[in-house]
C-alpha positions in Angstrom: 131.3 137.3 116.6 132.7 139.1 113.6 131.4 141.4 110.9 131.2 140.2 107.4 130.8 142.1 104.2 127.6 141.0 102.5 129.4 141.0 99.1 131.3 138.0 100.4 128.1 136.0 100.7 127.4 136.9 97.0 130.8 135.6 95.7 130.5 132.9 93.2 133.6 131.3 94.4 132.2 130.7 97.9 128.9 129.5 96.5 130.3 126.9 94.2 131.8 125.2 97.2 128.5 124.9 98.9 125.3 123.0 98.6 125.0 119.5 97.4 124.1 119.0 93.8 123.1 115.4 93.2 121.7 113.6 90.2 118.4 111.8 90.7 119.3 108.6 92.4 116.1 107.4 93.9 113.9 105.5 91.4 115.9 102.5 90.4 114.6 99.0 91.0 117.3 97.9 93.5 116.8 100.4 96.3 118.8 101.0 99.4 117.0 98.2 101.1 118.4 98.5 104.6 115.4 100.6 105.3 114.4 102.4 108.4 113.6 105.7 110.1 113.3 107.6 113.3 112.0 106.2 116.6 109.8 109.0 117.8 107.0 111.1 116.6 107.5 114.0 119.0 107.0 117.4 117.3 108.5 120.7 118.4 108.3 124.4 117.3 106.1 127.1 118.8 102.8 127.7 116.9 102.4 130.8 114.8 99.3 132.1 113.1 99.0 130.9 109.5 99.5 133.4 106.7 96.6 134.5 104.6 96.8 136.7 101.5 95.5 140.2 101.9 94.5 142.8 99.2 97.5 145.0 99.8 100.3 142.4 99.9 100.9 139.2 97.9 101.4 135.9 99.6 105.0 135.4 98.6 105.9 138.8 100.0 104.1 138.0 103.3 105.9 134.7 103.6 109.3 136.4 103.0 108.5 139.2 105.4 107.6 136.8 108.2 110.1 134.0 107.6 113.1 135.6 105.8 114.9 136.7 109.0 114.8 133.2 110.2 116.8 131.8 107.3 120.6 131.8 107.8 123.7 131.7 105.6 125.9 128.9 106.9 129.7 128.7 106.4 131.3 125.4 107.4 135.1 125.6 107.5 137.7 122.8 107.4 135.3 120.3 105.8 137.1 117.2 104.7 135.9 116.0 101.3 136.1 112.7 99.5 136.0 111.5 95.9 132.4 110.2 95.9 129.7 111.7 93.7 127.9 113.0 96.7 130.8 115.2 97.9 130.1 118.9 97.4 133.8 119.5 96.4 134.1 116.7 93.9 137.5 115.6 95.1 139.9 115.1 98.0 141.2 117.8 100.3 139.5 120.3 102.6 137.7 123.6 102.2 134.7 125.7 103.1 131.2 124.7 102.4 128.3 127.1 102.3 124.6 126.5 102.5 121.4 127.5 104.1 119.5 126.7 107.3 116.6 128.0 109.4 115.9 128.8 113.0 113.3 126.7 114.8 113.2 128.1 118.3 114.4 131.1 120.5 117.1 128.9 122.0 119.0 129.2 118.8 118.4 125.7 117.3 118.8 125.7 113.6 118.1 123.0 111.0 120.3 122.4 107.9 121.5 119.5 105.8 124.1 117.1 107.2 126.1 117.4 104.0 126.5 121.2 104.6 128.3 120.8 107.9 129.7 117.2 107.7 133.2 117.1 109.2 133.4 120.8 109.7 136.0 122.2 112.2 134.0 125.4 112.7 130.5 126.6 111.7 129.4 130.2 111.5 125.9 131.6 110.7 124.6 135.0 109.6 120.9 135.6 110.0 118.5 137.5 107.9 119.9 140.8 106.5 122.5 141.1 109.2 126.2 141.0 108.4 127.0 139.8 111.9 128.5 136.3 112.0 127.7 134.0 115.0 129.4 130.8 115.9 127.3 127.7 115.8 127.7 124.3 117.6 126.7 121.1 115.8 124.3 119.5 118.2 124.0 116.3 116.1 123.7 115.0 112.6 121.8 112.2 110.9 123.4 111.3 107.6 120.6 108.8 106.8 118.2 111.7 106.4 120.8 114.3 105.5 119.7 116.5 108.4 121.7 118.3 111.0 120.8 120.4 114.1 122.9 123.4 115.0 122.8 125.8 118.0 123.6 129.3 117.1 125.2 131.6 119.7 123.0 134.6 118.9 121.0 136.8 121.2 117.3 135.9 121.4 116.2 139.2 119.7 118.1 138.1 116.6 116.3 134.8 116.3 113.2 134.5 114.2 111.9 130.9 114.5 110.1 129.3 111.6 107.2 126.9 112.3 107.5 123.4 111.1 104.3 122.2 109.4 102.7 118.8 108.7 104.2 117.5 105.4 101.4 114.8 105.3 99.0 117.6 104.5 100.9 118.7 101.3 99.2 118.0 98.0 100.5 118.0 94.5 99.9 121.4 93.0 100.1 123.3 96.3 102.1 126.5 96.0 105.5 126.6 97.8 108.3 129.1 98.5 112.0 128.4 98.9 114.3 130.8 100.8 118.0 130.2 100.7 121.4 131.3 99.5 121.9 130.0 96.0 125.4 130.7 94.7 126.0 132.9 97.7 123.1 135.2 97.0 121.6 135.5 100.5 117.9 135.3 101.2 116.9 134.6 97.7 113.2 133.7 97.2 112.0 131.3 94.5 108.5 130.0 94.0 106.8 126.9 92.6 104.5 124.1 93.4 104.6 120.7 94.9 105.4 118.6 91.8 105.1 115.2 93.3 105.0 113.4 96.7 106.4 110.2 98.2 109.6 110.3 96.1 112.6 108.4 97.4 116.2 109.8 97.1 119.6 108.5 98.2 121.2 110.0 101.3 124.9 110.4 101.6 124.9 106.9 103.3 123.8 103.5 102.0 120.2 104.3 103.1 117.4 106.0 101.2 115.1 108.9 102.3 111.4 108.2 102.0 108.3 110.4 101.4 110.4 113.2 99.8 108.7 116.2 98.3 109.5 117.1 94.7 109.2 120.7 93.7 109.8 122.9 90.6 110.8 125.9 92.8 114.3 126.9 91.6 116.9 125.3 93.9 120.6 125.6 93.3 123.9 125.1 95.0 123.7 127.0 98.3 120.0 126.3 98.8 120.9 123.1 100.6 119.4 123.1 104.1 117.0 125.9 103.5 113.2 125.7 104.0 110.5 124.8 101.6 107.5 126.7 102.8 103.8 126.1 102.2 101.3 128.8 101.5 100.5 129.1 105.3 104.1 130.1 106.0 105.0 126.8 107.7 108.0 124.7 106.7 107.0 121.5 104.9 110.5 120.4 103.9 114.2 120.9 103.9 115.7 121.5 100.4 118.3 118.9 99.9 119.0 117.7 96.4 118.3 118.6 92.8 118.3 116.8 89.5 120.7 118.3 86.9 120.6 118.2 83.2 123.5 117.7 80.8 126.9 119.0 82.1 125.4 121.8 84.2 124.9 121.8 87.9 122.1 124.3 88.1 118.4 123.9 88.6 116.2 122.2 85.9 113.1 122.5 87.9 113.4 119.2 89.8 114.3 119.7 93.4 113.8 117.4 96.4 113.0 118.3 100.0 113.2 116.1 103.1 109.6 116.1 104.5 109.0 118.2 107.6 107.5 115.3 109.6 110.9 113.5 109.2 112.6 116.7 110.2 110.5 117.0 113.4 111.2 113.4 114.3 115.0 113.8 113.7 115.2 117.1 115.5 113.4 115.8 118.6 116.0 113.0 118.9 119.0 115.1 118.2 117.9 117.6 120.8 117.5 114.9 123.4 120.5 112.6 122.7 122.5 114.1 119.9 121.9 111.0 117.8 119.0 109.3 115.9 117.8 105.7 116.1 116.2 104.2 112.9 114.2 101.0 112.6 115.9 98.4 110.5 114.7 95.5 108.4 117.9 94.4 106.8 117.3 93.5 103.2 118.0 94.8 99.7 115.4 94.1 97.1 114.2 94.4 93.5 110.7 95.9 92.9 109.2 93.6 90.3 107.7 94.9 87.1 105.6 92.8 84.7 108.6 92.6 82.4 110.9 91.4 85.2 108.4 88.8 86.4 108.1 87.4 82.9 111.9 87.4 82.3 112.7 85.8 85.6 109.8 83.3 85.3 108.3 84.1 88.7 104.9 82.8 89.7 103.8 86.1 91.4 101.8 89.1 90.4 104.2 91.7 91.9 106.2 92.4 95.0 109.8 92.6 95.9 112.4 90.0 95.1 114.9 89.9 98.0 118.4 90.2 96.7 120.4 90.1 99.9 119.7 89.6 103.6 122.0 91.3 106.1 123.7 88.5 108.1 122.5 88.6 111.7 119.9 91.3 110.9 116.2 91.2 111.7 115.1 89.6 108.4 117.9 87.1 108.7 117.0 86.1 112.2 113.3 85.7 111.2 114.3 83.3 108.5 114.0 85.3 105.2 116.2 84.2 102.3 118.1 86.3 99.8 119.0 85.4 96.2 122.0 83.3 95.1 121.7 82.9 91.3 122.6 85.8 89.0 120.1 86.2 86.2 122.8 87.0 83.7 126.5 87.7 83.5 125.9 91.5 83.7 127.4 93.0 86.8 124.1 94.8 87.3 121.9 91.7 86.9 119.6 90.8 89.8 120.0 87.5 91.6 117.2 85.0 91.7 116.4 82.3 94.2 115.4 84.6 97.0 112.1 85.1 98.7 109.5 87.4 97.0 107.7 89.7 99.4 104.1 89.6 98.2 102.6 91.4 101.1 103.8 93.5 104.1 101.4 94.1 107.0 98.5 93.3 104.7 99.5 95.5 101.8 99.7 93.2 98.7 102.3 93.4 95.9 104.4 96.2 97.5 107.1 98.0 95.7 110.5 98.4 97.3 109.5 102.0 98.0 106.4 100.8 99.8 108.5 98.5 102.0 110.9 101.3 102.8 108.1 103.8 103.6 106.3 101.3 105.9 109.5 100.6 107.9 110.3 104.3 108.0 107.0 104.8 109.8 107.9 102.3 112.5 110.2 102.2 115.5 112.9 100.0 116.8 111.2 96.9 118.3 108.1 97.1 116.2 107.0 93.9 114.4 106.0 93.6 110.7 104.3 90.7 109.0 105.9 89.6 105.7 104.1 87.2 103.4 106.6 85.7 100.9 106.6 83.4 98.0 109.4 80.8 98.4 109.7 78.4 95.5 106.0 78.5 94.8 104.9 78.2 98.4 103.5 81.1 100.5 105.1 81.5 103.9 104.5 84.2 106.6 107.3 85.7 108.8 107.0 88.0 111.8 110.1 90.3 111.8 111.0 92.4 114.8 112.7 95.5 113.5 116.1 96.2 114.9 118.2 99.4 115.2 119.8 100.4 112.0 123.6 99.9 112.1 126.1 102.5 111.2 127.2 102.5 107.5 130.5 100.9 108.6 128.6 98.0 110.2 126.0 97.6 107.5 127.9 95.2 105.3 127.3 95.1 101.6 123.6 94.2 101.5 122.4 97.7 100.7 123.1 98.5 97.1 123.2 102.2 96.2 120.6 103.0 93.5 122.2 103.5 90.1 122.0 106.6 87.9 118.8 106.8 85.8 120.9 106.1 82.6 122.3 102.9 84.1 119.4 100.5 84.5 119.6 97.8 87.1 118.0 95.2 85.0 119.8 93.7 81.9 118.4 94.7 78.4 115.0 93.3 77.8 113.9 93.3 81.4 112.3 96.7 81.4 111.7 98.9 84.5 
């Protein structure tokens, strides 16, 4: 353990190296179609009485007083960076990343973002208002959901666990509080509402994250890994990405939090085995708009046009077919000739996000029924979901969603 001056945590230099700032990547037509999620629904975290506003103390103050000491300032040293747009450093080399996290039990387990601690040689944490720095062990990470589990070597009386709530109960318009360390300013509180639900964002891998919570609470570099808290004082999400405007990298009121139910599933697996297993379908696909259906001359009302099927994957083994005929010479043009998913487990005309969300709710070994239109004929396939391969083994069948100003469809197709 070592003492740290609190002014260091407020240095802009340190803060600019921490927290992932990502442009909105989630809503393009070709989604990260190698979809999947966690295998267990086990929930942890000791129960605490919900917060209720009183006459002599406002709700935000009560949430801060109860949960603030459980939010930590994380410093990850020796992080190796790359040249991808998802890298917090924006180039090669190594350095120090800073971010946020929160305690979830009296054993010292702490949740943060995977991108905050990815590749770190050492991780240290300060808790609450204390300047004491504690070493932290990385128990496990899950890049597919951008989550990591740490274990902080701190005495029990220094640990203030936050309770993880049920993100399925969140509603648009609900008030929320974010606590974190934006630009190194420790234990900063910002407020807002749930702006939207069931968003989809890109993880730092080829896979997308489903059921993400959008909020207008101010989230900036350094907030990554911190809690998004509901009005009852329970965590409903982990702040992970923001949309940025123009050339700046600060908040424009559009932030995204990985939902707490995903967090609970991932944490349970990381605690038990140090790794996470995700269900895997093995396709990339194009969600069909009316304009795309017309331009591609498809005899369907909606659904997902399969672009590519992972060789040897579950969809491939079940007999599903990908496309083989580019719609135009544009490098971003979709390919035609593949099956069109017109129903999945009885849900008609699903979007790619619907397909991803359904698989994300299932486990390795579960079976899904896919109804497809193949050359005008309707066929049904039973697909047994496999285990999601690592990114290195996933091949090229998952296409990373493009930036919002780079449409997937050629001009005239619409989105």
